C-alpha positions as CSV (number, residue, x, y, z in Angstrom):
1,M,38.7,136.6,83.8
2,Q,41.7,138.3,85.2
3,D,42.8,135.1,87.1
4,R,43.7,133.4,83.8
5,P,47.2,134.1,82.6
6,R,47.4,136.1,79.3
7,R,48.7,134.5,76.2
8,R,51.9,136.7,76.3
9,E,52.7,135.6,79.9
10,V,52.4,132.0,79.0
11,L,54.5,132.4,75.9
12,K,57.2,134.3,77.9
13,L,57.4,131.6,80.5
14,G,57.5,128.9,77.9
15,L,60.3,130.6,76.0
16,A,62.3,131.3,79.1
17,G,61.9,127.6,80.2
18,A,63.0,126.4,76.7
19,A,66.1,128.7,76.9
20,V,67.1,127.4,80.3
21,A,66.5,123.7,79.2
22,G,68.6,124.4,76.0
23,V,71.6,125.8,78.0
24,V,71.5,123.0,80.6
25,G,70.9,120.3,77.9
26,T,73.9,121.3,75.9
27,G,76.3,121.1,78.9
28,I,77.4,124.7,78.8
29,L,76.8,125.0,82.6
30,V,79.0,122.0,83.5
31,A,81.8,123.3,85.6
32,G,85.3,123.0,84.2
33,N,84.5,120.7,81.2
34,Q,81.7,121.6,78.8
35,F,82.0,118.1,77.2
36,G,80.9,116.0,80.2
37,E,83.1,113.0,81.0
38,A,86.8,113.2,81.0
39,A,88.5,111.5,78.1
40,E,92.0,110.3,77.5
41,E,94.6,112.9,76.6
42,I,95.7,113.2,73.0
43,N,99.1,114.6,71.9
44,E,100.0,114.3,68.2
45,V,101.6,116.0,65.3
46,Y,99.2,116.3,62.4
47,R,100.3,117.9,59.1
48,G,103.3,119.4,61.0
49,R,101.1,121.0,63.7
50,R,101.0,119.9,67.4
51,I,97.5,119.0,68.5
52,R,96.9,118.5,72.2
53,I,93.6,117.6,73.8
54,T,93.6,117.4,77.5
55,A,91.6,114.9,79.6
56,A,89.1,117.7,80.2
57,R,89.0,118.0,76.4
58,N,90.6,121.4,76.1
59,V,92.0,121.7,72.6
60,Y,95.3,123.3,71.7
61,I,97.1,123.7,68.3
62,D,100.8,124.5,68.6
63,G,100.2,125.4,72.3
64,L,97.4,127.9,71.6
65,P,93.8,127.2,72.7
66,L,91.3,126.4,70.0
67,H,87.8,127.4,71.0
68,V,85.7,124.2,70.5
69,M,81.9,124.0,71.1
70,Q,79.7,121.0,71.7
71,N,76.4,121.4,69.8
72,A,73.0,120.3,71.0
73,D,73.2,117.2,68.8
74,S,76.5,116.2,70.5
75,S,78.6,117.2,67.4
76,Y,81.4,119.6,67.7
77,S,82.5,122.8,65.9
78,S,85.3,125.3,66.3
79,I,85.9,129.0,65.8
80,I,87.8,128.0,62.6
81,D,85.2,125.7,61.1
82,H,82.1,127.3,62.7
83,Y,79.6,126.0,60.2
84,R,80.9,122.5,59.9
85,T,80.3,119.8,62.6
86,F,82.5,116.9,63.6
87,A,82.1,113.7,65.7
88,S,84.8,114.5,68.3
89,P,87.1,117.3,69.5
90,H,89.9,115.3,67.9
91,D,88.2,115.5,64.5
92,T,87.5,119.1,65.1
93,A,91.1,119.9,65.8
94,R,92.4,118.1,62.7
95,A,89.8,119.9,60.5
96,A,91.0,123.2,62.0
97,V,94.6,122.4,61.1
98,E,93.6,121.6,57.6
99,S,91.6,124.9,57.3
100,L,94.5,126.9,58.7
101,R,96.6,125.8,55.8
102,G,99.8,126.7,57.7
103,A,98.5,130.0,59.1
104,N,99.0,130.6,62.7
105,L,96.1,130.3,65.1
106,V,95.3,133.6,66.7
107,L,94.0,134.1,70.2
108,V,90.5,135.5,70.3
109,S,89.5,138.0,72.9
110,H,85.9,137.9,74.0
111,R,85.9,141.6,74.9
112,G,84.3,144.2,72.7
113,H,86.3,146.4,70.4
114,H,85.3,149.5,72.4
115,Q,86.4,149.7,76.0
């Protein structure tokens, strides 16, 4: 009976496989552009704020990067509107401008508070 894998081993392998499939499926591992295909560049002033979206879909508000994430269902969210989803990076950037209500976008460090 020792030749059969234990339930825990099967579950661990299944969960590890699902985690890898989820990361690859969401496009996080795509080099340079987490959103897949390159799009046209957008440069506009919306409600007095400069929105720029590069061909690689990097999003900037007034020259500062807005962290935008593509979700598993192909919707988008940002660090400003983390619990709302949008159809495109452009819609996400406009919603962030609205949510900021004139406040400045602040750069976010991904480092811990303790160094």
